[in-house]
DOTORKOL-225552 format. One line per field, with one value per residue (C-alpha): z, x, y; residue number from 1. Coordinates in pm, whole numbers, plus 50000, padded with zeros to 5 digits. Example, Ala and Ser with C-alpha at 12.3 -4.5 7.8 and 13.67 -1.06 7.14 Angstrom:
BEGIN
up <- c(50780, 50714);
east <- c(51230, 51367);
north <- c(49550, 49894);
seq <- c(1, 2);
END
This chain:
BEGIN
up <- c(53143, 52825, 52584, 52467, 52135, 52286, 52483, 52188, 51979, 52259, 52302, 51920, 51920, 52204, 52053, 51712, 51875, 52127, 51898, 51814, 52152, 52275, 51956, 51955, 52317, 52251, 51929, 52130, 52404, 52173, 51973, 52260, 52491, 52759, 53105, 53222, 52952, 53026, 53417, 53324, 53094, 53374, 53625, 53351, 53331, 53718, 53729, 53456, 53639, 53965, 53818, 53667, 53984, 54170, 53958, 54248, 54238, 53868, 53946, 54229, 53982, 53703, 53454, 53409, 53085, 52724, 52670, 53059, 53099, 53182, 53487, 53648, 53709, 53864, 54218, 54334, 54397, 54783, 54804, 54913, 54545, 54475, 54758, 54639, 54297, 54446, 54640, 54325, 54143, 54411, 54394, 54019, 54023, 54296, 54090, 53760, 53942, 54100, 53770, 53631, 53628, 53895, 53838, 53475, 53631, 53697, 54067, 54049, 53876, 54147, 54400, 54220, 54184, 54551, 54669, 54447, 54569, 54932, 54893, 54688, 54937, 55226, 55049, 54979, 55317, 55484, 55246, 55354, 55717, 55748, 55594, 55505, 55416, 55166, 55347, 55340, 55617, 55809, 55795, 55749, 55731, 55451, 55695, 56041, 56282, 56096, 55750, 55460, 55215, 55459, 55522, 55233, 54959, 55085, 55160, 54819, 54659, 54859, 54824, 54507, 54241, 54000, 53915, 53650, 53343, 53300, 53241, 53564, 53737, 53585, 53682, 54037, 54050, 53905, 54180, 54440, 54313, 54316, 54683, 54800, 54700, 54768);
east <- c(50863, 50948, 51194, 51491, 51312, 51001, 51215, 51413, 51098, 50926, 51242, 51260, 50894, 50943, 51245, 51057, 50751, 50921, 50991, 50624, 50461, 50489, 50352, 50059, 49989, 49973, 49763, 49522, 49507, 49428, 49167, 48970, 48912, 48740, 48696, 48980, 49207, 49086, 49156, 49506, 49577, 49479, 49710, 49992, 49939, 49948, 50258, 50438, 50335, 50460, 50784, 50858, 50786, 51019, 51319, 51459, 51166, 51231, 51595, 51493, 51273, 51536, 51322, 51534, 51686, 51629, 51394, 51393, 51764, 51771, 51572, 51887, 52064, 51773, 51614, 51271, 51188, 51174, 51094, 50767, 50663, 50765, 50552, 50254, 50296, 50291, 49988, 49808, 49919, 49757, 49435, 49419, 49481, 49200, 48965, 49038, 48992, 48668, 48543, 48611, 48283, 48375, 48053, 48192, 48472, 48532, 48561, 48957, 48968, 48741, 48998, 49269, 49062, 48965, 49352, 49460, 49157, 49248, 49603, 49532, 49250, 49505, 49774, 49507, 49364, 49720, 49790, 49468, 49517, 49891, 50058, 50377, 50225, 50405, 50475, 50121, 49892, 50146, 50419, 50222, 50515, 50761, 51042, 51062, 51302, 51239, 51278, 51308, 51557, 51827, 51886, 51686, 51897, 52234, 52102, 51966, 52270, 52493, 52268, 52052, 52184, 52382, 52746, 52840, 52920, 53054, 52698, 52591, 52879, 52782, 52423, 52533, 52731, 52442, 52221, 52487, 52507, 52129, 52122, 52332, 52059, 51745);
north <- c(15058, 15264, 15108, 15313, 15354, 15507, 15753, 15838, 15906, 16092, 16308, 16375, 16478, 16714, 16875, 16913, 17073, 17290, 17603, 17615, 17578, 17949, 18087, 17833, 17917, 18276, 18240, 18018, 18269, 18579, 18366, 18225, 18507, 18297, 18449, 18229, 18387, 18746, 18686, 18553, 18848, 19077, 18898, 18908, 19285, 19321, 19123, 19330, 19644, 19508, 19403, 19732, 19900, 19665, 19579, 19393, 19153, 19090, 19017, 18779, 18589, 18582, 18760, 19087, 18948, 19012, 19301, 19351, 19358, 19729, 19667, 19486, 19819, 19987, 19990, 20057, 20421, 20447, 20809, 20943, 21007, 20636, 20504, 20725, 20562, 20214, 20298, 20438, 20117, 19899, 20118, 20090, 19699, 19660, 19873, 19672, 19336, 19440, 19545, 19179, 18965, 18706, 18523, 18430, 18232, 17871, 17768, 17746, 18081, 18230, 18112, 18273, 18588, 18584, 18553, 18841, 19055, 18992, 19077, 19389, 19502, 19465, 19667, 19930, 19939, 19963, 20262, 20430, 20377, 20468, 20764, 20594, 20248, 20036, 19705, 19581, 19488, 19274, 19560, 19893, 20119, 20145, 20142, 19996, 19834, 19510, 19609, 19876, 19967, 20033, 19664, 19512, 19661, 19574, 19209, 19192, 19321, 19073, 18753, 18795, 19029, 18817, 18914, 18672, 18916, 19262, 19370, 19228, 19406, 19739, 19694, 19608, 19935, 20122, 19986, 20071, 20419, 20452, 20318, 20610, 20861, 20654);
seq <- c(1, 2, 3, 4, 5, 6, 7, 8, 9, 10, 11, 12, 13, 14, 15, 16, 17, 18, 19, 20, 21, 22, 23, 24, 25, 26, 27, 28, 29, 30, 31, 32, 33, 34, 35, 36, 37, 38, 39, 40, 41, 42, 43, 44, 45, 46, 47, 48, 49, 50, 51, 52, 53, 54, 55, 56, 57, 58, 59, 60, 61, 62, 63, 64, 65, 66, 67, 68, 69, 70, 71, 72, 73, 74, 75, 76, 77, 78, 79, 80, 81, 82, 83, 84, 85, 86, 87, 88, 89, 90, 91, 92, 93, 94, 95, 96, 97, 98, 99, 100, 101, 102, 103, 104, 105, 106, 107, 108, 109, 110, 111, 112, 113, 114, 115, 116, 117, 118, 119, 120, 121, 122, 123, 124, 125, 126, 127, 128, 129, 130, 131, 132, 133, 134, 135, 136, 137, 138, 139, 140, 141, 142, 143, 144, 145, 146, 147, 148, 149, 150, 151, 152, 153, 154, 155, 156, 157, 158, 159, 160, 161, 162, 163, 164, 165, 166, 167, 168, 169, 170, 171, 172, 173, 174, 175, 176, 177, 178, 179, 180, 181, 182);
END
């Protein structure tokens, strides 16, 4: 069992090091450039692209703050042009992932690679097979009796969009206004 003194010194060390851990991790990631780091950088790029395309997803994860705060007042583009952009994004991500040298990865990274490859391949396949795809292989149409913006957006605004500050309320109203024309 730890003594109070050991707990105190451990906590003090953690507080002293905390401001530097993010910068150190970024510097190490940039300097090393291992296949693992490169794969994670690719996945980070995919995630950023997906969050930009789906601001509601960013809100549900709580990452629409700071430099991404403007996302909180936007909705995904559910128009035919928006669906085409998402399908093109999925195609692009699949191509970039397939261009990655899978053989250079460790066994755990190969599992991550395969999982993302499987998901993207299903999204791309659904978009190729179904004209109005957008929901993926399990829900090939963007709107169905089970889902779509007509029920997903009101549910999201009611249960997920935070309204704690004036800025949150203004973002909510912006999304509500955007929903009226989507």
